[in-house]
Backbone as a printed PyTorch tensor [residue, N CA C, xyz], in Angstrom:
tensor([[[  0.7240,  -1.0980,  -0.0040],
         [  0.0370,   0.1060,  -0.0090],
         [  0.8430,   1.3500,   0.0050]],

        [[  0.5820,   2.3190,  -0.7310],
         [  1.3450,   3.4440,  -0.9500],
         [  0.4540,   4.2790,   0.1840]],

        [[  1.4210,   4.6350,   1.5060],
         [  0.6550,   5.2840,   2.7710],
         [  0.6270,   6.5400,   2.3980]],

        [[  1.5100,   7.2280,   1.4450],
         [  1.0690,   8.7610,   1.2790],
         [ -0.1010,   9.0570,   0.4520]],

        [[ -0.1160,   8.1000,  -0.7600],
         [ -1.5410,   8.2570,  -1.5090],
         [ -2.7970,   8.1720,  -0.8210]],

        [[ -2.6130,   6.9730,  -0.0010],
         [ -3.7310,   6.4680,   0.7520],
         [ -4.0380,   7.7520,   1.7100]],

        [[ -3.0340,   8.2000,   2.3960],
         [ -3.2420,   9.0210,   3.4550],
         [ -3.1280,  10.4280,   3.6770]],

        [[ -2.5700,  10.7640,   2.6570],
         [ -1.9940,  12.5310,   2.4710],
         [ -3.2470,  13.2360,   2.0040]],

        [[ -4.1310,  13.0050,   2.1120],
         [ -5.4160,  13.7620,   1.8090],
         [ -4.8550,  15.5170,   1.1770]],

        [[ -4.4030,  15.2700,   0.1220],
         [ -4.2720,  16.4080,  -0.7260],
         [ -2.6940,  17.1210,  -0.6980]],

        [[ -1.8100,  16.6510,   0.8800],
         [ -1.0680,  17.4220,   1.1670],
         [  0.2800,  17.2420,   0.1770]],

        [[  1.2610,  18.2850,   0.3850],
         [  2.4040,  18.0990,  -0.2130],
         [  3.0140,  16.8430,   0.5110]],

        [[  4.1800,  16.0090,   0.2430],
         [  4.5970,  15.1250,   1.3740],
         [  5.3960,  15.9300,   2.1360]],

        [[  6.2870,  17.0550,   2.0690],
         [  6.6140,  17.4690,   3.1850],
         [  5.7890,  18.1080,   4.2670]],

        [[  4.7240,  18.2370,   3.8940],
         [  3.3910,  18.6260,   4.8360],
         [  2.6820,  17.6960,   5.3810]],

        [[  2.6950,  16.3640,   4.7320],
         [  2.3640,  15.0320,   5.4550],
         [  3.1500,  14.4880,   6.4740]],

        [[  4.6400,  14.7290,   6.1390],
         [  5.8290,  14.3080,   7.1360],
         [  5.4160,  14.9510,   8.5680]],

        [[  5.4350,  16.3770,   8.2290],
         [  5.0870,  17.0750,   9.6560],
         [  4.2200,  16.8650,  10.4630]],

        [[  3.1520,  16.7140,   9.6520],
         [  1.7870,  16.4320,  10.3220],
         [  1.7920,  15.0100,  11.3290]],

        [[  2.3120,  13.7560,  10.1390],
         [  2.5350,  12.4620,  10.8340],
         [  3.7630,  12.6210,  11.8920]],

        [[  4.7910,  13.2240,  11.5280],
         [  5.7970,  13.3760,  12.6730],
         [  6.9500,  12.0400,  12.1160]],

        [[  8.0880,  12.0930,  12.7720],
         [  9.0830,  11.1020,  12.5710],
         [  8.9800,   9.6740,  13.1420]],

        [[  8.0370,  10.0090,  14.3430],
         [  7.9530,   8.2500,  15.0110],
         [  6.7070,   7.4630,  13.9850]],

        [[  6.0610,   8.2330,  13.3200],
         [  4.9290,   7.7790,  12.4210],
         [  5.7660,   6.7320,  11.2900]],

        [[  6.7700,   7.1020,  11.0390],
         [  7.7380,   6.7050,   9.6500],
         [  8.7130,   5.9580,  10.0560]],

        [[  9.1750,   6.0220,  11.2240],
         [  9.7400,   5.1500,  11.9020],
         [  8.9900,   3.5450,  11.9690]],

        [[  7.8750,   3.8470,  13.1010],
         [  7.2980,   2.9540,  13.0800],
         [  6.7100,   1.9870,  11.7040]],

        [[  5.8140,   2.8870,  10.8200],
         [  5.8260,   2.2540,   9.7100],
         [  6.6930,   1.5670,   9.0730]],

        [[  8.1920,   1.8580,   9.1010],
         [  8.9750,   1.2620,   7.9560],
         [  9.9890,   0.2970,   8.9240]],

        [[ 10.0160,   0.4580,  10.1400],
         [ 10.8470,  -0.5250,  10.9920],
         [ 10.8260,  -2.1800,  10.4990]],

        [[  9.9110,  -2.6240,   9.9150],
         [  9.7600,  -3.9440,   9.5250],
         [ 10.8740,  -4.0020,   8.4290]],

        [[ 10.9780,  -2.9470,   7.5320],
         [ 11.7340,  -3.1750,   6.7020],
         [ 13.3850,  -3.5520,   6.7140]],

        [[ 13.4560,  -3.0800,   8.1780],
         [ 15.1680,  -3.5690,   8.6020],
         [ 15.2830,  -4.6500,   8.9600]],

        [[ 14.7520,  -5.9860,   9.3870],
         [ 14.7350,  -7.2190,   9.7650],
         [ 15.1930,  -7.7440,   8.3180]],

        [[ 16.6260,  -8.7840,   9.0110],
         [ 17.0860,  -9.3500,   7.9950],
         [ 17.0050, -10.4600,   8.1320]],

        [[ 16.0680, -10.9410,   9.1800],
         [ 15.9760, -12.4100,   9.6080],
         [ 15.5920, -13.5930,   8.6470]],

        [[ 14.7780, -13.0680,   7.6680],
         [ 14.4250, -13.6020,   6.6690],
         [ 14.8270, -13.6940,   4.8660]],

        [[ 16.4170, -13.0730,   5.1470],
         [ 16.9050, -13.1310,   4.1230],
         [ 17.5010, -14.4230,   3.4260]],

        [[ 17.6000, -14.7110,   2.4500],
         [ 18.3070, -15.9600,   2.2570],
         [ 19.5640, -15.2880,   1.2890]],

        [[ 19.7960, -16.3160,   0.8830],
         [ 21.2730, -16.2740,   0.0480],
         [ 21.1030, -15.4750,  -1.4960]],

        [[ 19.9290, -16.0240,  -1.6730],
         [ 19.0570, -15.2550,  -3.3110],
         [ 19.1340, -14.0050,  -3.0530]],

        [[ 18.7290, -13.2860,  -1.9330],
         [ 18.4910, -12.1370,  -1.7270],
         [ 19.6680, -10.8470,  -1.9090]],

        [[ 20.9490, -11.7680,  -1.6540],
         [ 22.2300, -10.8580,  -1.7970],
         [ 23.1250, -10.9700,  -3.4070]],

        [[ 22.7420,  -9.8430,  -3.9000],
         [ 23.0950,  -9.8810,  -5.4650],
         [ 23.3340,  -8.6670,  -5.5940]],

        [[ 24.7800,  -8.1330,  -6.2610],
         [ 25.4400,  -6.8930,  -6.6240],
         [ 24.5170,  -6.1130,  -7.4190]],

        [[ 24.1740,  -5.0690,  -7.0000],
         [ 23.5290,  -3.8100,  -7.7270],
         [ 24.0180,  -4.2140,  -9.2880]],

        [[ 22.7120,  -3.9240, -10.2290],
         [ 22.9500,  -4.2200, -11.7690],
         [ 23.4450,  -5.6570, -12.1890]],

        [[ 23.3430,  -6.7780, -11.0820],
         [ 23.8320,  -8.1390, -11.8620],
         [ 22.8220,  -8.9740, -11.4340]],

        [[ 22.8980, -10.1270, -11.7630],
         [ 21.7620, -11.4290, -11.8850],
         [ 22.4410, -12.5510, -10.8910]],

        [[ 24.2340, -12.4730, -10.7420],
         [ 24.7400, -13.5870,  -9.7650],
         [ 24.6480, -13.4100,  -8.5470]],

        [[ 24.4370, -14.5870,  -7.9720],
         [ 24.3150, -14.1760,  -6.6120],
         [ 25.7040, -13.5670,  -6.0130]],

        [[ 25.7100, -12.8950,  -5.1440],
         [ 26.5370, -12.2730,  -4.3640],
         [ 27.7360, -13.1890,  -3.8380]],

        [[ 29.1510, -13.0940,  -3.9440],
         [ 30.0530, -13.7520,  -3.4920],
         [ 31.0550, -13.0640,  -2.8380]],

        [[ 31.4180, -13.1900,  -1.7710],
         [ 32.4530, -12.5170,  -0.9220],
         [ 33.9580, -12.4120,  -1.8430]],

        [[ 34.0040, -11.7740,  -2.3610],
         [ 35.7010, -11.5870,  -3.0630],
         [ 36.2660, -10.6230,  -3.3710]],

        [[ 37.6210, -10.4140,  -3.8450],
         [ 37.8040,  -8.8010,  -4.5850],
         [ 37.5110,  -9.1130,  -5.9100]],

        [[ 37.2740,  -8.2220,  -6.3280],
         [ 37.1270,  -8.0870,  -7.8430],
         [ 36.0070,  -6.5600,  -8.2060]],

        [[ 35.1820,  -6.9960,  -9.3300],
         [ 34.9230,  -5.6410,  -9.5860],
         [ 32.8360,  -5.7890,  -9.2690]],

        [[ 33.0180,  -4.8040,  -8.7450],
         [ 31.5210,  -4.5490,  -7.9260],
         [ 31.5280,  -3.1110,  -7.7820]],

        [[ 30.4200,  -2.7950,  -6.8940],
         [ 30.4410,  -1.0650,  -6.7050],
         [ 31.2780,  -1.1500,  -5.4300]],

        [[ 31.5770,  -1.9460,  -4.4110],
         [ 32.3650,  -1.8180,  -3.3930],
         [ 34.0150,  -1.8830,  -3.8950]],

        [[ 34.6190,  -2.5320,  -4.8500],
         [ 35.5610,  -2.5620,  -5.1910],
         [ 35.9110,  -1.2570,  -6.0040]],

        [[ 34.9030,  -0.7830,  -6.9490],
         [ 34.7880,   0.1910,  -7.8180],
         [ 35.1390,   1.4260,  -6.9440]],

        [[ 34.1480,   1.6530,  -5.9030],
         [ 34.7310,   2.8030,  -4.9900],
         [ 35.8130,   3.0810,  -4.8280]],

        [[ 36.9460,   1.7670,  -4.1380],
         [ 37.9540,   2.1300,  -3.8810],
         [ 39.1800,   2.5060,  -5.0150]],

        [[ 38.8480,   1.9430,  -6.1830],
         [ 39.7230,   2.1570,  -7.2020],
         [ 39.3780,   3.6530,  -7.4550]],

        [[ 37.9410,   4.0710,  -7.6410],
         [ 38.0690,   5.3940,  -7.8940],
         [ 38.5890,   6.1280,  -6.8530]],

        [[ 38.1550,   6.1830,  -5.7470],
         [ 38.9510,   6.8600,  -4.6450],
         [ 40.0500,   7.1350,  -4.8870]],

        [[ 40.9840,   6.5000,  -5.4920],
         [ 42.5620,   6.4280,  -5.5080],
         [ 42.6260,   7.2140,  -6.9450]],

        [[ 42.1200,   7.2320,  -7.6580],
         [ 42.1270,   7.7140,  -9.0850],
         [ 41.7030,   9.3350,  -8.8690]],

        [[ 40.5850,   9.5450,  -7.9460],
         [ 40.0190,  10.9350,  -7.7140],
         [ 41.4960,  11.7290,  -7.1940]],

        [[ 41.7170,  10.8660,  -6.2450],
         [ 43.1210,  11.6460,  -5.1520],
         [ 44.0550,  11.7910,  -6.1460]],

        [[ 44.3490,  11.2970,  -7.3550],
         [ 45.6960,  11.0460,  -7.8730],
         [ 44.8910,  12.7240,  -9.1990]],

        [[ 44.1160,  12.4050,  -9.0920],
         [ 43.3910,  13.6490,  -9.9980],
         [ 43.5200,  14.6900,  -9.7470]],

        [[ 43.1700,  15.0470,  -8.2320],
         [ 43.1070,  16.0980,  -7.0440],
         [ 44.4910,  16.2110,  -7.3980]],

        [[ 45.6020,  15.6850,  -6.8490],
         [ 47.0330,  16.0390,  -7.0860],
         [ 47.6190,  16.8230,  -8.2180]],

        [[ 47.0850,  16.2330,  -9.3730],
         [ 47.3840,  16.8430, -10.6280],
         [ 46.8170,  18.3120, -10.2400]],

        [[ 45.6840,  18.1860, -10.2760],
         [ 44.9730,  19.5760,  -9.9680],
         [ 45.5630,  20.6730,  -9.2990]],

        [[ 46.4770,  20.1450,  -8.1450],
         [ 47.1170,  20.7710,  -7.0290],
         [ 48.6600,  21.5830,  -7.7410]],

        [[ 48.8350,  20.4390,  -8.4710],
         [ 50.2140,  20.7680,  -9.3160],
         [ 50.1260,  21.9390, -10.2090]],

        [[ 48.8780,  22.1460, -11.0890],
         [ 48.5100,  22.9680, -12.1320],
         [ 48.4670,  24.2880, -11.2280]],

        [[ 47.8310,  24.2710,  -9.7340],
         [ 47.2860,  25.5130,  -9.2830],
         [ 48.7540,  25.9980,  -8.8290]],

        [[ 49.9110,  24.9010,  -8.6080],
         [ 51.1240,  25.6530,  -8.1470],
         [ 51.6690,  26.0200,  -9.0540]],

        [[ 51.3340,  25.6780, -10.3570],
         [ 52.1360,  26.2090, -11.6030],
         [ 51.8260,  27.4700, -11.6710]],

        [[ 50.2470,  27.9370, -11.6300],
         [ 49.8820,  28.9380, -11.9380],
         [ 50.0430,  30.2590, -10.6680]],

        [[ 50.4500,  29.7320,  -9.9830],
         [ 50.6990,  30.4530,  -8.7420],
         [ 51.9100,  31.0850,  -9.0510]],

        [[ 52.8830,  29.8590,  -9.4880],
         [ 54.0430,  30.1380,  -9.6960],
         [ 54.7000,  31.2920, -11.0820]],

        [[ 53.9610,  31.1550, -11.9240],
         [ 53.4340,  32.1050, -13.2290],
         [ 52.9770,  33.7080, -12.7830]],

        [[ 51.9070,  33.6460, -11.6390],
         [ 51.6880,  34.7580, -11.2100],
         [ 52.3430,  35.7240, -10.2410]],

        [[ 54.0680,  34.9740, -10.2380],
         [ 54.6860,  35.1940,  -8.9830],
         [ 54.3650,  35.1410,  -7.3510]],

        [[ 53.5930,  34.3110,  -7.1030],
         [ 53.3400,  34.2760,  -5.9130],
         [ 53.7380,  32.8610,  -5.4250]],

        [[ 54.7770,  33.2080,  -4.7880],
         [ 55.6090,  31.9840,  -4.2110],
         [ 55.4020,  31.0970,  -3.2630]],

        [[ 54.5650,  31.6970,  -2.2920],
         [ 53.9740,  30.9300,  -1.3840],
         [ 53.1430,  30.2790,  -1.7830]],

        [[ 52.1040,  30.7730,  -1.8590],
         [ 50.5580,  29.7450,  -2.6510],
         [ 51.4740,  28.6150,  -3.4560]],

        [[ 52.2350,  28.9560,  -4.2310],
         [ 52.6500,  27.9060,  -5.4460],
         [ 53.2000,  26.8960,  -4.7490]],

        [[ 54.2720,  27.1300,  -3.6450],
         [ 54.6740,  26.2080,  -2.3400],
         [ 53.7900,  25.6700,  -2.1920]],

        [[ 52.4680,  26.0760,  -1.3740],
         [ 51.4720,  25.3460,  -0.7550],
         [ 50.9150,  24.6280,  -1.4670]],

        [[ 50.4470,  24.5980,  -2.8910],
         [ 49.8070,  23.7980,  -3.5690],
         [ 50.5860,  22.5550,  -3.8790]],

        [[ 51.9780,  22.7180,  -4.3750],
         [ 52.5510,  21.9430,  -4.3200],
         [ 52.8480,  20.5150,  -3.0660]],

        [[ 52.9690,  21.5580,  -1.9220],
         [ 52.8900,  20.7150,  -1.0540],
         [ 51.5640,  19.7490,  -0.9090]],

        [[ 50.7220,  20.5980,  -0.9750],
         [ 49.2130,  19.8320,  -0.6860],
         [ 49.3140,  18.5280,  -1.7430]],

        [[ 49.8180,  18.7960,  -3.2370],
         [ 49.6810,  17.8560,  -4.2940],
         [ 50.6820,  16.2560,  -3.4790]],

        [[ 51.7900,  16.5960,  -3.3240],
         [ 52.9640,  15.5240,  -2.6300],
         [ 51.9430,  14.7600,  -1.3480]],

        [[ 51.4700,  15.3900,  -0.5660],
         [ 50.7590,  14.6000,   0.4050],
         [ 49.6260,  14.1770,  -0.0490]],

        [[ 48.6330,  14.8380,  -0.8310],
         [ 47.4700,  13.9660,  -1.3250],
         [ 48.0160,  12.6960,  -2.3090]],

        [[ 49.1460,  12.8260,  -3.1090],
         [ 49.5300,  11.6250,  -3.6870],
         [ 49.9650,  10.2890,  -3.0520]],

        [[ 50.9970,  11.1910,  -1.5500],
         [ 51.2560,   9.7830,  -0.8500],
         [ 49.5140,   9.6990,  -0.1030]],

        [[ 49.1130,  10.2060,   0.1220],
         [ 47.3640,   9.6730,   0.7160],
         [ 47.1250,   8.7100,  -0.2360]],

        [[ 46.9110,   8.6100,  -1.2630],
         [ 46.4170,   7.8000,  -2.5520],
         [ 46.8440,   6.8250,  -2.4730]],

        [[ 47.9460,   6.3950,  -2.4170],
         [ 48.8420,   5.2150,  -2.3390],
         [ 48.7270,   4.4370,  -1.2040]],

        [[ 48.4470,   5.2330,  -0.1550],
         [ 48.0640,   4.6220,   1.3180],
         [ 46.8160,   4.1560,   1.5490]],

        [[ 46.1460,   4.7230,   0.7780],
         [ 44.5220,   4.6260,   0.9020],
         [ 44.7760,   3.3710,   0.1390]],

        [[ 45.4290,   3.0860,  -0.9540],
         [ 45.4870,   1.9530,  -1.4950],
         [ 45.7890,   0.7020,  -0.9090]],

        [[ 46.4360,   0.6950,  -0.0790],
         [ 47.0240,  -0.0650,   1.2310],
         [ 46.0370,  -0.1270,   1.9680]],

        [[ 44.9180,   0.3920,   2.2860],
         [ 44.2130,   0.4950,   3.9590],
         [ 44.9000,   1.3170,   4.8930]],

        [[ 45.8900,   1.8970,   4.6120],
         [ 46.6060,   2.6370,   5.8940],
         [ 45.7250,   3.6780,   5.9980]],

        [[ 45.5120,   4.3690,   7.0880],
         [ 44.6870,   5.2640,   7.8490],
         [ 45.7950,   6.4830,   7.6270]],

        [[ 44.6560,   7.8270,   7.2410],
         [ 45.7780,   8.7050,   6.6880],
         [ 44.4110,   9.9070,   7.1140]],

        [[ 44.9230,  10.2620,   8.7970],
         [ 43.9160,  11.4030,   9.0930],
         [ 44.6840,  12.5990,   9.1190]],

        [[ 45.8960,  12.0920,   9.2120],
         [ 47.0050,  13.6360,   9.3220],
         [ 47.9120,  13.5390,   8.6870]],

        [[ 48.0950,  14.8110,   7.9980],
         [ 49.2310,  15.3820,   7.2020],
         [ 50.7010,  14.2960,   7.9040]],

        [[ 50.5780,  14.5010,   8.9470],
         [ 52.3570,  13.8580,   9.8140],
         [ 52.0960,  12.7370,   9.8530]],

        [[ 50.8180,  11.5020,   9.6790],
         [ 51.0160,  10.1910,   9.5580],
         [ 51.0450,   9.9950,   8.1190]],

        [[ 50.6480,  10.5810,   7.3540],
         [ 50.9770,  10.4770,   5.7520],
         [ 51.9540,  10.3650,   5.7340]],

        [[ 52.7820,  11.2800,   5.8380],
         [ 54.3500,  11.7080,   5.5640],
         [ 55.2370,  10.5060,   6.2870]],

        [[ 54.7890,  10.1600,   7.2890],
         [ 55.5120,   9.3320,   7.9980],
         [ 55.3530,   7.9950,   7.6780]],

        [[ 54.0490,   7.7410,   7.3420],
         [ 53.6910,   6.5000,   6.9910],
         [ 54.1010,   6.4340,   5.3920]],

        [[ 54.2500,   7.1690,   4.8710],
         [ 54.4570,   6.9780,   3.2750],
         [ 56.4200,   6.4770,   3.3270]],

        [[ 56.6180,   7.1440,   4.1040],
         [ 58.2690,   6.9400,   3.9760],
         [ 58.4940,   5.3580,   4.3690]],

        [[ 57.9390,   4.9400,   5.6990],
         [ 57.8290,   3.2330,   6.2320],
         [ 57.1690,   2.4280,   5.1830]],

        [[ 56.3950,   2.8170,   4.5270],
         [ 55.5600,   1.7090,   3.5020],
         [ 56.0040,   1.8360,   2.0060]],

        [[ 57.1290,   2.6460,   1.4980],
         [ 57.3890,   2.9130,   0.2730],
         [ 58.3320,   3.3220,   0.1880]],

        [[ 58.8600,   4.3390,   0.9250],
         [ 60.4890,   4.6820,   0.5850],
         [ 61.6400,   3.9070,   1.1280]],

        [[ 61.1990,   3.5730,   2.4410],
         [ 62.5470,   2.7280,   3.2440],
         [ 62.5830,   1.4740,   2.5520]],

        [[ 61.2790,   0.9660,   1.9470],
         [ 61.7160,  -0.4230,   0.9060],
         [ 62.0480,  -0.3620,  -0.3450]],

        [[ 62.2080,   0.5530,  -0.9880],
         [ 62.3480,   1.3850,  -2.0420],
         [ 61.0680,   0.9350,  -3.3710]],

        [[ 59.9730,   0.7980,  -2.7840],
         [ 58.8100,   0.7660,  -3.9770],
         [ 58.8130,   2.0090,  -4.7680]],

        [[ 59.1200,   3.3500,  -3.6420],
         [ 59.2700,   4.5980,  -4.5020],
         [ 60.5770,   5.0780,  -4.3080]],

        [[ 61.1550,   5.7250,  -4.9160],
         [ 62.4020,   6.3690,  -4.6780],
         [ 62.2250,   7.9660,  -4.8170]],

        [[ 62.4840,   8.3400,  -3.4840],
         [ 62.8010,   9.4110,  -3.0870],
         [ 64.4000,  10.0130,  -2.1740]],

        [[ 65.0400,  10.4810,  -3.0560],
         [ 66.4410,  10.8640,  -2.4630],
         [ 66.4910,  11.6500,  -1.0070]],

        [[ 66.7280,  10.9310,   0.0670],
         [ 66.5920,  11.8300,   1.2990],
         [ 65.4830,  11.5970,   1.9740]],

        [[ 64.3530,  10.5680,   1.1260],
         [ 63.2650,  10.5600,   2.1560],
         [ 62.3630,  11.2040,   1.8720]],

        [[ 60.8550,  10.9700,   1.9470],
         [ 59.4880,  11.6580,   1.4700],
         [ 59.6650,  13.0860,   2.5440]],

        [[ 59.8780,  12.6650,   3.9330],
         [ 59.5600,  13.4960,   4.7020],
         [ 60.5570,  14.7060,   4.6820]],

        [[ 61.6590,  14.8970,   4.5110],
         [ 62.6070,  15.5150,   4.0230],
         [ 62.8170,  16.5700,   2.9070]],

        [[ 61.7130,  15.7880,   1.9570],
         [ 61.6090,  16.4860,   0.6660],
         [ 60.0840,  17.2160,   0.9050]],

        [[ 59.3290,  16.6380,   1.3280],
         [ 58.0940,  17.4420,   2.0570],
         [ 58.3890,  18.3590,   2.8380]],

        [[ 58.9930,  18.5720,   3.9990],
         [ 58.9960,  19.0930,   5.1210],
         [ 60.2330,  20.5410,   4.5770]],

        [[ 60.7390,  20.4590,   3.7170],
         [ 61.6320,  21.7010,   3.2130],
         [ 60.8090,  23.1500,   3.3640]],

        [[ 59.6550,  23.0960,   3.8020],
         [ 59.0980,  24.2500,   3.4200],
         [ 58.9340,  24.8460,   5.0610]],

        [[ 59.5440,  23.9570,   5.7460],
         [ 59.7700,  24.6370,   7.1590],
         [ 61.2720,  24.8960,   7.1330]],

        [[ 62.0520,  25.1780,   6.2490],
         [ 63.3940,  25.3790,   6.4950],
         [ 63.8480,  26.4960,   5.3680]],

        [[ 63.0300,  26.7090,   4.5150],
         [ 63.1130,  27.6290,   3.3270],
         [ 62.3060,  28.9460,   3.5020]],

        [[ 62.5670,  30.0230,   2.7620],
         [ 61.5940,  31.4230,   2.8700],
         [ 60.9240,  30.6700,   1.4720]],

        [[ 59.8280,  31.4590,   1.1630],
         [ 59.5110,  31.2290,  -0.2880],
         [ 59.7310,  32.3880,  -1.0630]],

        [[ 60.8750,  31.8240,  -1.9280],
         [ 61.5290,  32.6690,  -2.6030],
         [ 61.0850,  31.8880,  -4.1410]],

        [[ 61.3030,  32.7890,  -4.7400],
         [ 61.2930,  32.0570,  -6.4960],
         [ 61.9240,  31.2450,  -6.6620]],

        [[ 63.3880,  30.6090,  -6.1440],
         [ 64.0440,  29.8870,  -6.7640],
         [ 63.6990,  28.3820,  -5.8380]],

        [[ 63.6420,  28.5170,  -4.5630],
         [ 62.6630,  27.7540,  -3.7400],
         [ 61.1280,  27.0240,  -4.1490]],

        [[ 60.7480,  27.7860,  -4.4950],
         [ 59.3140,  27.6100,  -5.6050],
         [ 59.3720,  26.9300,  -6.4990]],

        [[ 60.5330,  27.2430,  -7.1160],
         [ 60.7130,  26.5040,  -8.4870],
         [ 61.1910,  25.1820,  -8.6630]],

        [[ 62.1970,  24.9990,  -7.2740],
         [ 62.9100,  23.4700,  -7.2180],
         [ 61.6270,  22.9490,  -6.1770]],

        [[ 60.7040,  23.3430,  -5.3090],
         [ 60.0210,  22.7680,  -4.7730],
         [ 58.6670,  21.8740,  -5.8790]],

        [[ 58.2470,  22.7100,  -6.6840],
         [ 57.4120,  22.4910,  -7.7050],
         [ 58.0500,  21.4270,  -8.5540]],

        [[ 59.2980,  21.5850,  -9.1200],
         [ 59.8050,  20.3370,  -9.9440],
         [ 59.7180,  19.2310,  -9.0090]],

        [[ 60.4590,  19.2060,  -8.0120],
         [ 60.0230,  17.9720,  -7.0540],
         [ 58.6100,  17.5170,  -6.6980]],

        [[ 57.5990,  18.3250,  -6.6880],
         [ 56.4730,  17.7310,  -6.6370],
         [ 56.0110,  17.0500,  -7.9430]],

        [[ 56.3050,  17.7080,  -9.2000],
         [ 55.7840,  17.3660, -10.7030],
         [ 56.6620,  15.6780, -10.4420]],

        [[ 57.7450,  15.7680,  -9.8420],
         [ 58.5830,  14.3240, -10.4030],
         [ 57.6980,  13.1410,  -9.2860]],

        [[ 57.7420,  13.5750,  -8.2260],
         [ 57.1560,  13.0510,  -7.1460],
         [ 55.7220,  12.3920,  -7.6060]],

        [[ 54.3890,  13.4980,  -8.3730],
         [ 53.4370,  13.1970,  -8.8380],
         [ 53.6350,  11.9050, -10.0930]],

        [[ 54.5300,  12.1550, -10.8620],
         [ 54.7470,  11.5110, -11.9910],
         [ 55.3110,   9.6830, -11.4650]],

        [[ 55.8910,  10.0500, -10.4410],
         [ 56.7210,   8.5740,  -9.9980],
         [ 55.6670,   7.7700,  -9.3210]],

        [[ 54.3910,   8.5090,  -8.6300],
         [ 53.5620,   7.8050,  -7.7160],
         [ 52.7850,   7.4650,  -9.2840]],

        [[ 52.2020,   7.9140, -10.1620],
         [ 51.3140,   7.7810, -11.2190],
         [ 51.8780,   6.3820, -12.0120]],

        [[ 53.1780,   6.3460, -11.8560],
         [ 53.6380,   5.3180, -12.9320],
         [ 53.7940,   3.7330, -12.0470]],

        [[ 53.8350,   4.1100, -10.5360],
         [ 53.7880,   3.1640,  -9.5390],
         [ 52.5920,   2.7500,  -9.7810]],

        [[ 51.5230,   2.9150,  -9.6710],
         [ 49.8580,   2.7620,  -9.5980],
         [ 49.9040,   2.2540, -11.1170]],

        [[ 50.3410,   2.7760, -11.7280],
         [ 49.8300,   2.0140, -13.3400],
         [ 50.5310,   0.9430, -13.1940]],

        [[ 51.8540,   0.2190, -12.8550],
         [ 52.1800,  -1.0140, -12.5890],
         [ 51.4560,  -1.4830, -12.0870]],

        [[ 50.8740,  -1.1890, -10.8260],
         [ 50.5980,  -1.8350,  -9.6130],
         [ 49.2320,  -2.2840, -10.3200]],

        [[ 48.5880,  -1.6340, -11.0520],
         [ 47.2800,  -1.9750, -11.4630],
         [ 46.9850,  -3.1820, -12.7670]],

        [[ 48.2350,  -2.8610, -13.2090],
         [ 48.6450,  -4.0670, -14.4900],
         [ 49.0670,  -5.3580, -14.0370]],

        [[ 49.5090,  -5.1230, -12.6220],
         [ 49.8210,  -7.0140, -12.2700],
         [ 48.6390,  -7.1890, -11.6000]],

        [[ 47.3280,  -6.5900, -11.3330],
         [ 46.2160,  -7.4480, -10.7800],
         [ 45.7220,  -8.0250, -11.8610]]])
């Protein structure tokens, strides 16, 4: 039965909802939350006809993870573009900031792919060194932390902004190449 059509008395749905109240709808829909009578036939990935099978592969859950990493890397590219634009506008500090954000965001993408918590910039920087640089999977001369945190040791000059932006571009290229190889192996 369509409750709104049967009982709405010509009201708009927002007015009907306000008249009935939250608990009316809670009580009316609670039975739908029961999973006691579900069978294996009820577990089917959206858009598929095969029964759900717990496995790594294609599906809305796996797709979200892949898309999240791709989105993070796309954002890193945008941050590099922003850094380049600010550099061309001779806004050295802004260029450095966007380059920094790109590097941290790129590291976050690979850490996310490995199910590592990425709550803070400090933990991203530390964990990236431990999980990727130390074992040689990603080459960063002097370590990721030293490269990224140069911003704490240098004034925002044209020379530093140019070198920092160059490092950010090289880093992003290495991350994208690593990710491409990683996906090819799957």
